[in-house]
PDB file with SEQRES, HELIX, SHEET and CRYST1 records, atoms N, CA, C and O in Angstrom:
SEQRES   1 A   85  UNK UNK UNK UNK UNK UNK UNK UNK UNK UNK UNK UNK UNK          
SEQRES   2 A   85  UNK UNK UNK UNK UNK UNK UNK UNK UNK UNK UNK UNK UNK          
SEQRES   3 A   85  UNK UNK UNK UNK UNK UNK UNK UNK UNK UNK UNK UNK UNK          
SEQRES   4 A   85  UNK UNK UNK UNK UNK UNK UNK UNK UNK UNK UNK UNK UNK          
SEQRES   5 A   85  UNK UNK UNK UNK UNK UNK UNK UNK UNK UNK UNK UNK UNK          
SEQRES   6 A   85  UNK UNK UNK UNK UNK UNK UNK UNK UNK UNK UNK UNK UNK          
SEQRES   7 A   85  UNK UNK UNK UNK UNK UNK UNK                                  
HELIX    1 AA1 UNK A   10  UNK A   21  1                                  12    
HELIX    2 AA2 UNK A   27  UNK A   39  1                                  13    
HELIX    3 AA3 UNK A   41  UNK A   59  1                                  19    
HELIX    4 AA4 UNK A   67  UNK A   84  1                                  18    
CRYST1    1.000    1.000    1.000  90.00  90.00  90.00 P 1           1          
ATOM      1  N   UNK A   1      -5.271 188.954 158.159  1.00  0.00           N  
ATOM      2  CA  UNK A   1      -4.360 189.891 158.798  1.00  0.00           C  
ATOM      3  C   UNK A   1      -3.676 190.721 157.723  1.00  0.00           C  
ATOM      4  O   UNK A   1      -3.189 190.186 156.727  1.00  0.00           O  
ATOM      5  N   UNK A   2      -3.644 192.014 157.928  1.00  0.00           N  
ATOM      6  CA  UNK A   2      -3.042 192.915 156.962  1.00  0.00           C  
ATOM      7  C   UNK A   2      -1.521 192.856 157.075  1.00  0.00           C  
ATOM      8  O   UNK A   2      -0.960 192.902 158.170  1.00  0.00           O  
ATOM      9  N   UNK A   3      -0.883 192.754 155.944  1.00  0.00           N  
ATOM     10  CA  UNK A   3       0.573 192.677 155.912  1.00  0.00           C  
ATOM     11  C   UNK A   3       1.163 194.076 155.894  1.00  0.00           C  
ATOM     12  O   UNK A   3       0.730 194.929 155.120  1.00  0.00           O  
ATOM     13  N   UNK A   4       2.140 194.309 156.740  1.00  0.00           N  
ATOM     14  CA  UNK A   4       2.819 195.586 156.759  1.00  0.00           C  
ATOM     15  C   UNK A   4       3.933 195.605 155.721  1.00  0.00           C  
ATOM     16  O   UNK A   4       4.170 194.612 155.032  1.00  0.00           O  
ATOM     17  N   UNK A   5       4.597 196.717 155.616  1.00  0.00           N  
ATOM     18  CA  UNK A   5       5.658 196.871 154.627  1.00  0.00           C  
ATOM     19  C   UNK A   5       6.811 195.903 154.892  1.00  0.00           C  
ATOM     20  O   UNK A   5       7.304 195.252 153.971  1.00  0.00           O  
ATOM     21  N   UNK A   6       7.231 195.813 156.131  1.00  0.00           N  
ATOM     22  CA  UNK A   6       8.347 194.933 156.472  1.00  0.00           C  
ATOM     23  C   UNK A   6       7.933 193.726 157.302  1.00  0.00           C  
ATOM     24  O   UNK A   6       8.738 192.819 157.512  1.00  0.00           O  
ATOM     25  N   UNK A   7       6.705 193.701 157.771  1.00  0.00           N  
ATOM     26  CA  UNK A   7       6.284 192.650 158.680  1.00  0.00           C  
ATOM     27  C   UNK A   7       5.471 191.588 157.950  1.00  0.00           C  
ATOM     28  O   UNK A   7       4.550 191.901 157.196  1.00  0.00           O  
ATOM     29  N   UNK A   8       5.823 190.333 158.186  1.00  0.00           N  
ATOM     30  CA  UNK A   8       5.143 189.208 157.562  1.00  0.00           C  
ATOM     31  C   UNK A   8       4.552 188.334 158.662  1.00  0.00           C  
ATOM     32  O   UNK A   8       4.973 188.401 159.817  1.00  0.00           O  
ATOM     33  N   UNK A   9       3.585 187.524 158.294  1.00  0.00           N  
ATOM     34  CA  UNK A   9       2.965 186.632 159.270  1.00  0.00           C  
ATOM     35  C   UNK A   9       3.881 185.435 159.538  1.00  0.00           C  
ATOM     36  O   UNK A   9       4.857 185.203 158.825  1.00  0.00           O  
ATOM     37  N   UNK A  10       3.543 184.699 160.564  1.00  0.00           N  
ATOM     38  CA  UNK A  10       4.310 183.498 160.907  1.00  0.00           C  
ATOM     39  C   UNK A  10       4.248 182.483 159.763  1.00  0.00           C  
ATOM     40  O   UNK A  10       5.248 181.841 159.441  1.00  0.00           O  
ATOM     41  N   UNK A  11       3.077 182.344 159.156  1.00  0.00           N  
ATOM     42  CA  UNK A  11       2.915 181.397 158.049  1.00  0.00           C  
ATOM     43  C   UNK A  11       3.793 181.786 156.863  1.00  0.00           C  
ATOM     44  O   UNK A  11       4.416 180.929 156.236  1.00  0.00           O  
ATOM     45  N   UNK A  12       3.839 183.077 156.560  1.00  0.00           N  
ATOM     46  CA  UNK A  12       4.702 183.547 155.474  1.00  0.00           C  
ATOM     47  C   UNK A  12       6.169 183.303 155.813  1.00  0.00           C  
ATOM     48  O   UNK A  12       6.961 182.934 154.947  1.00  0.00           O  
ATOM     49  N   UNK A  13       6.522 183.512 157.074  1.00  0.00           N  
ATOM     50  CA  UNK A  13       7.904 183.302 157.502  1.00  0.00           C  
ATOM     51  C   UNK A  13       8.297 181.834 157.344  1.00  0.00           C  
ATOM     52  O   UNK A  13       9.413 181.532 156.923  1.00  0.00           O  
ATOM     53  N   UNK A  14       7.393 180.932 157.677  1.00  0.00           N  
ATOM     54  CA  UNK A  14       7.668 179.501 157.512  1.00  0.00           C  
ATOM     55  C   UNK A  14       7.871 179.152 156.048  1.00  0.00           C  
ATOM     56  O   UNK A  14       8.775 178.395 155.696  1.00  0.00           O  
ATOM     57  N   UNK A  15       7.020 179.713 155.199  1.00  0.00           N  
ATOM     58  CA  UNK A  15       7.126 179.443 153.769  1.00  0.00           C  
ATOM     59  C   UNK A  15       8.450 179.973 153.205  1.00  0.00           C  
ATOM     60  O   UNK A  15       9.112 179.293 152.421  1.00  0.00           O  
ATOM     61  N   UNK A  16       8.825 181.176 153.607  1.00  0.00           N  
ATOM     62  CA  UNK A  16      10.082 181.762 153.145  1.00  0.00           C  
ATOM     63  C   UNK A  16      11.267 180.973 153.681  1.00  0.00           C  
ATOM     64  O   UNK A  16      12.260 180.791 152.977  1.00  0.00           O  
ATOM     65  N   UNK A  17      11.170 180.506 154.917  1.00  0.00           N  
ATOM     66  CA  UNK A  17      12.238 179.685 155.501  1.00  0.00           C  
ATOM     67  C   UNK A  17      12.445 178.421 154.680  1.00  0.00           C  
ATOM     68  O   UNK A  17      13.580 178.041 154.391  1.00  0.00           O  
ATOM     69  N   UNK A  18      11.352 177.775 154.307  1.00  0.00           N  
ATOM     70  CA  UNK A  18      11.448 176.565 153.486  1.00  0.00           C  
ATOM     71  C   UNK A  18      12.077 176.879 152.132  1.00  0.00           C  
ATOM     72  O   UNK A  18      12.933 176.136 151.653  1.00  0.00           O  
ATOM     73  N   UNK A  19      11.651 177.981 151.517  1.00  0.00           N  
ATOM     74  CA  UNK A  19      12.214 178.374 150.230  1.00  0.00           C  
ATOM     75  C   UNK A  19      13.697 178.692 150.361  1.00  0.00           C  
ATOM     76  O   UNK A  19      14.493 178.362 149.482  1.00  0.00           O  
ATOM     77  N   UNK A  20      14.056 179.328 151.453  1.00  0.00           N  
ATOM     78  CA  UNK A  20      15.445 179.720 151.684  1.00  0.00           C  
ATOM     79  C   UNK A  20      16.359 178.502 151.816  1.00  0.00           C  
ATOM     80  O   UNK A  20      17.510 178.542 151.381  1.00  0.00           O  
ATOM     81  N   UNK A  21      15.857 177.428 152.410  1.00  0.00           N  
ATOM     82  CA  UNK A  21      16.647 176.203 152.559  1.00  0.00           C  
ATOM     83  C   UNK A  21      17.061 175.625 151.216  1.00  0.00           C  
ATOM     84  O   UNK A  21      18.092 174.962 151.106  1.00  0.00           O  
ATOM     85  N   UNK A  22      16.243 175.882 150.185  1.00  0.00           N  
ATOM     86  CA  UNK A  22      16.516 175.348 148.852  1.00  0.00           C  
ATOM     87  C   UNK A  22      16.974 176.441 147.890  1.00  0.00           C  
ATOM     88  O   UNK A  22      16.917 176.267 146.673  1.00  0.00           O  
ATOM     89  N   UNK A  23      17.432 177.572 148.442  1.00  0.00           N  
ATOM     90  CA  UNK A  23      17.935 178.705 147.658  1.00  0.00           C  
ATOM     91  C   UNK A  23      16.919 179.211 146.638  1.00  0.00           C  
ATOM     92  O   UNK A  23      17.284 179.573 145.520  1.00  0.00           O  
ATOM     93  N   UNK A  24      15.653 179.236 147.023  1.00  0.00           N  
ATOM     94  CA  UNK A  24      14.598 179.717 146.136  1.00  0.00           C  
ATOM     95  C   UNK A  24      14.012 181.044 146.602  1.00  0.00           C  
ATOM     96  O   UNK A  24      13.179 181.624 145.905  1.00  0.00           O  
ATOM     97  N   UNK A  25      14.426 181.530 147.754  1.00  0.00           N  
ATOM     98  CA  UNK A  25      13.896 182.784 148.291  1.00  0.00           C  
ATOM     99  C   UNK A  25      14.642 183.965 147.685  1.00  0.00           C  
ATOM    100  O   UNK A  25      15.848 183.906 147.447  1.00  0.00           O  
ATOM    101  N   UNK A  26      13.898 185.032 147.444  1.00  0.00           N  
ATOM    102  CA  UNK A  26      14.511 186.252 146.926  1.00  0.00           C  
ATOM    103  C   UNK A  26      15.222 186.988 148.059  1.00  0.00           C  
ATOM    104  O   UNK A  26      15.028 186.681 149.235  1.00  0.00           O  
ATOM    105  N   UNK A  27      16.033 187.947 147.689  1.00  0.00           N  
ATOM    106  CA  UNK A  27      16.733 188.748 148.691  1.00  0.00           C  
ATOM    107  C   UNK A  27      15.737 189.465 149.589  1.00  0.00           C  
ATOM    108  O   UNK A  27      15.920 189.501 150.805  1.00  0.00           O  
ATOM    109  N   UNK A  28      14.681 190.037 149.008  1.00  0.00           N  
ATOM    110  CA  UNK A  28      13.680 190.749 149.796  1.00  0.00           C  
ATOM    111  C   UNK A  28      12.986 189.820 150.786  1.00  0.00           C  
ATOM    112  O   UNK A  28      12.738 190.203 151.929  1.00  0.00           O  
ATOM    113  N   UNK A  29      12.668 188.588 150.348  1.00  0.00           N  
ATOM    114  CA  UNK A  29      12.037 187.622 151.247  1.00  0.00           C  
ATOM    115  C   UNK A  29      12.965 187.271 152.403  1.00  0.00           C  
ATOM    116  O   UNK A  29      12.514 187.122 153.539  1.00  0.00           O  
ATOM    117  N   UNK A  30      14.241 187.139 152.123  1.00  0.00           N  
ATOM    118  CA  UNK A  30      15.210 186.846 153.187  1.00  0.00           C  
ATOM    119  C   UNK A  30      15.301 187.998 154.181  1.00  0.00           C  
ATOM    120  O   UNK A  30      15.437 187.776 155.384  1.00  0.00           O  
ATOM    121  N   UNK A  31      15.227 189.213 153.683  1.00  0.00           N  
ATOM    122  CA  UNK A  31      15.256 190.380 154.568  1.00  0.00           C  
ATOM    123  C   UNK A  31      14.021 190.382 155.464  1.00  0.00           C  
ATOM    124  O   UNK A  31      14.125 190.603 156.670  1.00  0.00           O  
ATOM    125  N   UNK A  32      12.850 190.134 154.871  1.00  0.00           N  
ATOM    126  CA  UNK A  32      11.613 190.078 155.661  1.00  0.00           C  
ATOM    127  C   UNK A  32      11.683 188.965 156.706  1.00  0.00           C  
ATOM    128  O   UNK A  32      11.252 189.146 157.845  1.00  0.00           O  
ATOM    129  N   UNK A  33      12.225 187.819 156.311  1.00  0.00           N  
ATOM    130  CA  UNK A  33      12.359 186.710 157.252  1.00  0.00           C  
ATOM    131  C   UNK A  33      13.287 187.077 158.404  1.00  0.00           C  
ATOM    132  O   UNK A  33      12.987 186.771 159.558  1.00  0.00           O  
ATOM    133  N   UNK A  34      14.399 187.721 158.111  1.00  0.00           N  
ATOM    134  CA  UNK A  34      15.346 188.103 159.161  1.00  0.00           C  
ATOM    135  C   UNK A  34      14.750 189.129 160.118  1.00  0.00           C  
ATOM    136  O   UNK A  34      15.036 189.100 161.315  1.00  0.00           O  
ATOM    137  N   UNK A  35      13.935 190.025 159.606  1.00  0.00           N  
ATOM    138  CA  UNK A  35      13.272 190.993 160.489  1.00  0.00           C  
ATOM    139  C   UNK A  35      12.331 190.261 161.436  1.00  0.00           C  
ATOM    140  O   UNK A  35      12.325 190.525 162.638  1.00  0.00           O  
ATOM    141  N   UNK A  36      11.543 189.351 160.901  1.00  0.00           N  
ATOM    142  CA  UNK A  36      10.616 188.571 161.742  1.00  0.00           C  
ATOM    143  C   UNK A  36      11.405 187.700 162.728  1.00  0.00           C  
ATOM    144  O   UNK A  36      11.013 187.548 163.885  1.00  0.00           O  
ATOM    145  N   UNK A  37      12.510 187.135 162.260  1.00  0.00           N  
ATOM    146  CA  UNK A  37      13.352 186.250 163.067  1.00  0.00           C  
ATOM    147  C   UNK A  37      13.871 186.959 164.321  1.00  0.00           C  
ATOM    148  O   UNK A  37      14.018 186.334 165.371  1.00  0.00           O  
ATOM    149  N   UNK A  38      14.148 188.251 164.214  1.00  0.00           N  
ATOM    150  CA  UNK A  38      14.735 188.975 165.346  1.00  0.00           C  
ATOM    151  C   UNK A  38      13.790 189.113 166.525  1.00  0.00           C  
ATOM    152  O   UNK A  38      14.247 189.223 167.663  1.00  0.00           O  
ATOM    153  N   UNK A  39      12.475 189.110 166.285  1.00  0.00           N  
ATOM    154  CA  UNK A  39      11.562 189.331 167.401  1.00  0.00           C  
ATOM    155  C   UNK A  39      10.547 188.223 167.647  1.00  0.00           C  
ATOM    156  O   UNK A  39       9.798 188.295 168.621  1.00  0.00           O  
ATOM    157  N   UNK A  40      10.498 187.202 166.799  1.00  0.00           N  
ATOM    158  CA  UNK A  40       9.492 186.157 166.966  1.00  0.00           C  
ATOM    159  C   UNK A  40      10.141 184.836 167.391  1.00  0.00           C  
ATOM    160  O   UNK A  40      10.901 184.238 166.630  1.00  0.00           O  
ATOM    161  N   UNK A  41       9.835 184.392 168.606  1.00  0.00           N  
ATOM    162  CA  UNK A  41      10.446 183.162 169.106  1.00  0.00           C  
ATOM    163  C   UNK A  41       9.950 181.938 168.348  1.00  0.00           C  
ATOM    164  O   UNK A  41      10.677 180.951 168.240  1.00  0.00           O  
ATOM    165  N   UNK A  42       8.725 181.981 167.818  1.00  0.00           N  
ATOM    166  CA  UNK A  42       8.197 180.844 167.066  1.00  0.00           C  
ATOM    167  C   UNK A  42       8.910 180.694 165.729  1.00  0.00           C  
ATOM    168  O   UNK A  42       9.193 179.581 165.288  1.00  0.00           O  
ATOM    169  N   UNK A  43       9.196 181.820 165.092  1.00  0.00           N  
ATOM    170  CA  UNK A  43       9.940 181.786 163.827  1.00  0.00           C  
ATOM    171  C   UNK A  43      11.357 181.288 164.074  1.00  0.00           C  
ATOM    172  O   UNK A  43      11.871 180.485 163.295  1.00  0.00           O  
ATOM    173  N   UNK A  44      11.991 181.746 165.134  1.00  0.00           N  
ATOM    174  CA  UNK A  44      13.348 181.276 165.460  1.00  0.00           C  
ATOM    175  C   UNK A  44      13.348 179.766 165.686  1.00  0.00           C  
ATOM    176  O   UNK A  44      14.242 179.066 165.210  1.00  0.00           O  
ATOM    177  N   UNK A  45      12.356 179.270 166.405  1.00  0.00           N  
ATOM    178  CA  UNK A  45      12.270 177.834 166.678  1.00  0.00           C  
ATOM    179  C   UNK A  45      12.061 177.059 165.377  1.00  0.00           C  
ATOM    180  O   UNK A  45      12.671 176.009 165.177  1.00  0.00           O  
ATOM    181  N   UNK A  46      11.198 177.572 164.488  1.00  0.00           N  
ATOM    182  CA  UNK A  46      10.938 176.898 163.215  1.00  0.00           C  
ATOM    183  C   UNK A  46      12.202 176.856 162.353  1.00  0.00           C  
ATOM    184  O   UNK A  46      12.528 175.823 161.768  1.00  0.00           O  
ATOM    185  N   UNK A  47      12.906 177.982 162.279  1.00  0.00           N  
ATOM    186  CA  UNK A  47      14.138 178.042 161.486  1.00  0.00           C  
ATOM    187  C   UNK A  47      15.169 177.066 162.038  1.00  0.00           C  
ATOM    188  O   UNK A  47      15.843 176.374 161.275  1.00  0.00           O  
ATOM    189  N   UNK A  48      15.291 177.009 163.358  1.00  0.00           N  
ATOM    190  CA  UNK A  48      16.247 176.105 163.986  1.00  0.00           C  
ATOM    191  C   UNK A  48      15.921 174.651 163.656  1.00  0.00           C  
ATOM    192  O   UNK A  48      16.808 173.889 163.272  1.00  0.00           O  
ATOM    193  N   UNK A  49      14.660 174.266 163.803  1.00  0.00           N  
ATOM    194  CA  UNK A  49      14.254 172.884 163.497  1.00  0.00           C  
ATOM    195  C   UNK A  49      14.435 172.574 162.014  1.00  0.00           C  
ATOM    196  O   UNK A  49      14.838 171.468 161.652  1.00  0.00           O  
ATOM    197  N   UNK A  50      14.139 173.539 161.166  1.00  0.00           N  
ATOM    198  CA  UNK A  50      14.281 173.341 159.727  1.00  0.00           C  
ATOM    199  C   UNK A  50      15.752 173.128 159.352  1.00  0.00           C  
ATOM    200  O   UNK A  50      16.065 172.274 158.522  1.00  0.00           O  
ATOM    201  N   UNK A  51      16.639 173.894 159.956  1.00  0.00           N  
ATOM    202  CA  UNK A  51      18.081 173.729 159.703  1.00  0.00           C  
ATOM    203  C   UNK A  51      18.559 172.355 160.176  1.00  0.00           C  
ATOM    204  O   UNK A  51      19.333 171.690 159.486  1.00  0.00           O  
ATOM    205  N   UNK A  52      18.094 171.936 161.356  1.00  0.00           N  
ATOM    206  CA  UNK A  52      18.480 170.627 161.874  1.00  0.00           C  
ATOM    207  C   UNK A  52      18.002 169.506 160.955  1.00  0.00           C  
ATOM    208  O   UNK A  52      18.747 168.569 160.667  1.00  0.00           O  
ATOM    209  N   UNK A  53      16.770 169.608 160.503  1.00  0.00           N  
ATOM    210  CA  UNK A  53      16.212 168.603 159.610  1.00  0.00           C  
ATOM    211  C   UNK A  53      16.989 168.545 158.298  1.00  0.00           C  
ATOM    212  O   UNK A  53      17.320 167.458 157.823  1.00  0.00           O  
ATOM    213  N   UNK A  54      17.278 169.690 157.717  1.00  0.00           N  
ATOM    214  CA  UNK A  54      18.039 169.725 156.468  1.00  0.00           C  
ATOM    215  C   UNK A  54      19.430 169.130 156.663  1.00  0.00           C  
ATOM    216  O   UNK A  54      19.932 168.411 155.798  1.00  0.00           O  
ATOM    217  N   UNK A  55      20.041 169.429 157.788  1.00  0.00           N  
ATOM    218  CA  UNK A  55      21.367 168.893 158.091  1.00  0.00           C  
ATOM    219  C   UNK A  55      21.337 167.377 158.225  1.00  0.00           C  
ATOM    220  O   UNK A  55      22.212 166.684 157.706  1.00  0.00           O  
ATOM    221  N   UNK A  56      20.337 166.870 158.915  1.00  0.00           N  
ATOM    222  CA  UNK A  56      20.226 165.425 159.105  1.00  0.00           C  
ATOM    223  C   UNK A  56      19.978 164.699 157.776  1.00  0.00           C  
ATOM    224  O   UNK A  56      20.513 163.614 157.551  1.00  0.00           O  
ATOM    225  N   UNK A  57      19.181 165.290 156.915  1.00  0.00           N  
ATOM    226  CA  UNK A  57      18.911 164.676 155.613  1.00  0.00           C  
ATOM    227  C   UNK A  57      20.194 164.639 154.783  1.00  0.00           C  
ATOM    228  O   UNK A  57      20.466 163.646 154.107  1.00  0.00           O  
ATOM    229  N   UNK A  58      20.980 165.708 154.829  1.00  0.00           N  
ATOM    230  CA  UNK A  58      22.234 165.745 154.072  1.00  0.00           C  
ATOM    231  C   UNK A  58      23.234 164.726 154.604  1.00  0.00           C  
ATOM    232  O   UNK A  58      23.968 164.112 153.829  1.00  0.00           O  
ATOM    233  N   UNK A  59      23.268 164.541 155.931  1.00  0.00           N  
ATOM    234  CA  UNK A  59      24.215 163.612 156.547  1.00  0.00           C  
ATOM    235  C   UNK A  59      23.819 162.153 156.366  1.00  0.00           C  
ATOM    236  O   UNK A  59      24.670 161.265 156.417  1.00  0.00           O  
ATOM    237  N   UNK A  60      22.536 161.902 156.155  1.00  0.00           N  
ATOM    238  CA  UNK A  60      22.066 160.521 156.108  1.00  0.00           C  
ATOM    239  C   UNK A  60      22.642 159.780 154.907  1.00  0.00           C  
ATOM    240  O   UNK A  60      22.848 160.357 153.839  1.00  0.00           O  
ATOM    241  N   UNK A  61      22.888 158.539 155.098  1.00  0.00           N  
ATOM    242  CA  UNK A  61      23.434 157.676 154.052  1.00  0.00           C  
ATOM    243  C   UNK A  61      22.371 156.654 153.659  1.00  0.00           C  
ATOM    244  O   UNK A  61      22.624 155.449 153.672  1.00  0.00           O  
ATOM    245  N   UNK A  62      21.200 157.136 153.316  1.00  0.00           N  
ATOM    246  CA  UNK A  62      20.085 156.269 152.975  1.00  0.00           C  
ATOM    247  C   UNK A  62      20.365 155.612 151.623  1.00  0.00           C  
ATOM    248  O   UNK A  62      20.682 156.278 150.638  1.00  0.00           O  
ATOM    249  N   UNK A  63      20.241 154.304 151.610  1.00  0.00           N  
ATOM    250  CA  UNK A  63      20.449 153.551 150.383  1.00  0.00           C  
ATOM    251  C   UNK A  63      19.089 153.010 149.942  1.00  0.00           C  
ATOM    252  O   UNK A  63      18.534 152.115 150.580  1.00  0.00           O  
ATOM    253  N   UNK A  64      18.565 153.549 148.864  1.00  0.00           N  
ATOM    254  CA  UNK A  64      17.225 153.174 148.403  1.00  0.00           C  
ATOM    255  C   UNK A  64      17.274 151.903 147.562  1.00  0.00           C  
ATOM    256  O   UNK A  64      18.311 151.520 147.021  1.00  0.00           O  
ATOM    257  N   UNK A  65      16.109 151.270 147.477  1.00  0.00           N  
ATOM    258  CA  UNK A  65      15.997 150.072 146.651  1.00  0.00           C  
ATOM    259  C   UNK A  65      16.065 150.440 145.170  1.00  0.00           C  
ATOM    260  O   UNK A  65      15.582 151.491 144.747  1.00  0.00           O  
ATOM    261  N   UNK A  66      16.670 149.558 144.408  1.00  0.00           N  
ATOM    262  CA  UNK A  66      16.668 149.724 142.955  1.00  0.00           C  
ATOM    263  C   UNK A  66      15.311 149.262 142.442  1.00  0.00           C  
ATOM    264  O   UNK A  66      14.589 148.552 143.142  1.00  0.00           O  
ATOM    265  N   UNK A  67      14.963 149.660 141.228  1.00  0.00           N  
ATOM    266  CA  UNK A  67      13.642 149.335 140.679  1.00  0.00           C  
ATOM    267  C   UNK A  67      13.388 147.833 140.644  1.00  0.00           C  
ATOM    268  O   UNK A  67      12.298 147.383 140.998  1.00  0.00           O  
ATOM    269  N   UNK A  68      14.380 147.054 140.220  1.00  0.00           N  
ATOM    270  CA  UNK A  68      14.171 145.601 140.145  1.00  0.00           C  
ATOM    271  C   UNK A  68      13.997 144.999 141.540  1.00  0.00           C  
ATOM    272  O   UNK A  68      13.205 144.073 141.715  1.00  0.00           O  
ATOM    273  N   UNK A  69      14.721 145.506 142.527  1.00  0.00           N  
ATOM    274  CA  UNK A  69      14.569 145.022 143.898  1.00  0.00           C  
ATOM    275  C   UNK A  69      13.178 145.376 144.443  1.00  0.00           C  
ATOM    276  O   UNK A  69      12.561 144.589 145.160  1.00  0.00           O  
ATOM    277  N   UNK A  70      12.707 146.553 144.095  1.00  0.00           N  
ATOM    278  CA  UNK A  70      11.383 146.983 144.533  1.00  0.00           C  
ATOM    279  C   UNK A  70      10.298 146.087 143.925  1.00  0.00           C  
ATOM    280  O   UNK A  70       9.340 145.720 144.606  1.00  0.00           O  
ATOM    281  N   UNK A  71      10.450 145.737 142.653  1.00  0.00           N  
ATOM    282  CA  UNK A  71       9.475 144.868 141.985  1.00  0.00           C  
ATOM    283  C   UNK A  71       9.438 143.479 142.618  1.00  0.00           C  
ATOM    284  O   UNK A  71       8.362 142.916 142.815  1.00  0.00           O  
ATOM    285  N   UNK A  72      10.608 142.925 142.935  1.00  0.00           N  
ATOM    286  CA  UNK A  72      10.680 141.611 143.577  1.00  0.00           C  
ATOM    287  C   UNK A  72       9.990 141.665 144.938  1.00  0.00           C  
ATOM    288  O   UNK A  72       9.221 140.768 145.284  1.00  0.00           O  
ATOM    289  N   UNK A  73      10.260 142.702 145.697  1.00  0.00           N  
ATOM    290  CA  UNK A  73       9.639 142.866 147.007  1.00  0.00           C  
ATOM    291  C   UNK A  73       8.121 143.000 146.874  1.00  0.00           C  
ATOM    292  O   UNK A  73       7.373 142.414 147.657  1.00  0.00           O  
ATOM    293  N   UNK A  74       7.672 143.764 145.893  1.00  0.00           N  
ATOM    294  CA  UNK A  74       6.236 143.952 145.665  1.00  0.00           C  
ATOM    295  C   UNK A  74       5.558 142.631 145.302  1.00  0.00           C  
ATOM    296  O   UNK A  74       4.479 142.323 145.809  1.00  0.00           O  
ATOM    297  N   UNK A  75       6.190 141.854 144.424  1.00  0.00           N  
ATOM    298  CA  UNK A  75       5.624 140.567 144.014  1.00  0.00           C  
ATOM    299  C   UNK A  75       5.566 139.600 145.191  1.00  0.00           C  
ATOM    300  O   UNK A  75       4.581 138.881 145.357  1.00  0.00           O  
ATOM    301  N   UNK A  76       6.600 139.579 145.996  1.00  0.00           N  
ATOM    302  CA  UNK A  76       6.627 138.716 147.174  1.00  0.00           C  
ATOM    303  C   UNK A  76       5.534 139.128 148.160  1.00  0.00           C  
ATOM    304  O   UNK A  76       4.855 138.276 148.734  1.00  0.00           O  
ATOM    305  N   UNK A  77       5.373 140.407 148.349  1.00  0.00           N  
ATOM    306  CA  UNK A  77       4.341 140.919 149.248  1.00  0.00           C  
ATOM    307  C   UNK A  77       2.960 140.534 148.753  1.00  0.00           C  
ATOM    308  O   UNK A  77       2.131 140.063 149.532  1.00  0.00           O  
ATOM    309  N   UNK A  78       2.703 140.728 147.468  1.00  0.00           N  
ATOM    310  CA  UNK A  78       1.388 140.375 146.891  1.00  0.00           C  
ATOM    311  C   UNK A  78       1.143 138.876 146.986  1.00  0.00           C  
ATOM    312  O   UNK A  78       0.017 138.454 147.250  1.00  0.00           O  
ATOM    313  N   UNK A  79       2.176 138.062 146.777  1.00  0.00           N  
ATOM    314  CA  UNK A  79       2.048 136.619 146.875  1.00  0.00           C  
ATOM    315  C   UNK A  79       1.652 136.217 148.293  1.00  0.00           C  
ATOM    316  O   UNK A  79       0.782 135.366 148.480  1.00  0.00           O  
ATOM    317  N   UNK A  80       2.289 136.829 149.288  1.00  0.00           N  
ATOM    318  CA  UNK A  80       1.970 136.526 150.683  1.00  0.00           C  
ATOM    319  C   UNK A  80       0.546 136.977 151.027  1.00  0.00           C  
ATOM    320  O   UNK A  80      -0.143 136.312 151.800  1.00  0.00           O  
ATOM    321  N   UNK A  81       0.115 138.076 150.469  1.00  0.00           N  
ATOM    322  CA  UNK A  81      -1.249 138.539 150.724  1.00  0.00           C  
ATOM    323  C   UNK A  81      -2.287 137.586 150.150  1.00  0.00           C  
ATOM    324  O   UNK A  81      -3.322 137.355 150.775  1.00  0.00           O  
ATOM    325  N   UNK A  82      -2.029 137.035 148.980  1.00  0.00           N  
ATOM    326  CA  UNK A  82      -2.983 136.097 148.373  1.00  0.00           C  
ATOM    327  C   UNK A  82      -3.016 134.781 149.147  1.00  0.00           C  
ATOM    328  O   UNK A  82      -4.051 134.114 149.170  1.00  0.00           O  
ATOM    329  N   UNK A  83      -1.933 134.402 149.766  1.00  0.00           N  
ATOM    330  CA  UNK A  83      -1.897 133.179 150.582  1.00  0.00           C  
ATOM    331  C   UNK A  83      -2.800 133.310 151.806  1.00  0.00           C  
ATOM    332  O   UNK A  83      -3.380 132.323 152.258  1.00  0.00           O  
ATOM    333  N   UNK A  84      -2.919 134.511 152.338  1.00  0.00           N  
ATOM    334  CA  UNK A  84      -3.698 134.709 153.560  1.00  0.00           C  
ATOM    335  C   UNK A  84      -5.186 134.672 153.294  1.00  0.00           C  
ATOM    336  O   UNK A  84      -5.954 134.452 154.230  1.00  0.00           O  
ATOM    337  N   UNK A  85      -5.632 134.873 152.075  1.00  0.00           N  
ATOM    338  CA  UNK A  85      -7.066 134.881 151.758  1.00  0.00           C  
ATOM    339  C   UNK A  85      -7.640 133.519 151.692  1.00  0.00           C  
ATOM    340  O   UNK A  85      -8.834 133.364 151.435  1.00  0.00           O  
TER     341      UNK A  85                                                      
END                                                                             
């Protein structure tokens, strides 16, 4: 599909939306995204879901395993697997 001066494809809009969430999009890309956003319901839906996802990730209080805890878990898992053989 040929790209117009101000018009971008849905795939390009999704890519720019993702970049914009991480402050990596240029001003021109944001302008192109906003133009597409005004008339494309699929782009609006994607932007909305992307914002919700980013918000949920920021709000989450995920506590990850420390390296030593991960190693203990891995060793225990491998030990249990060898018992089953």
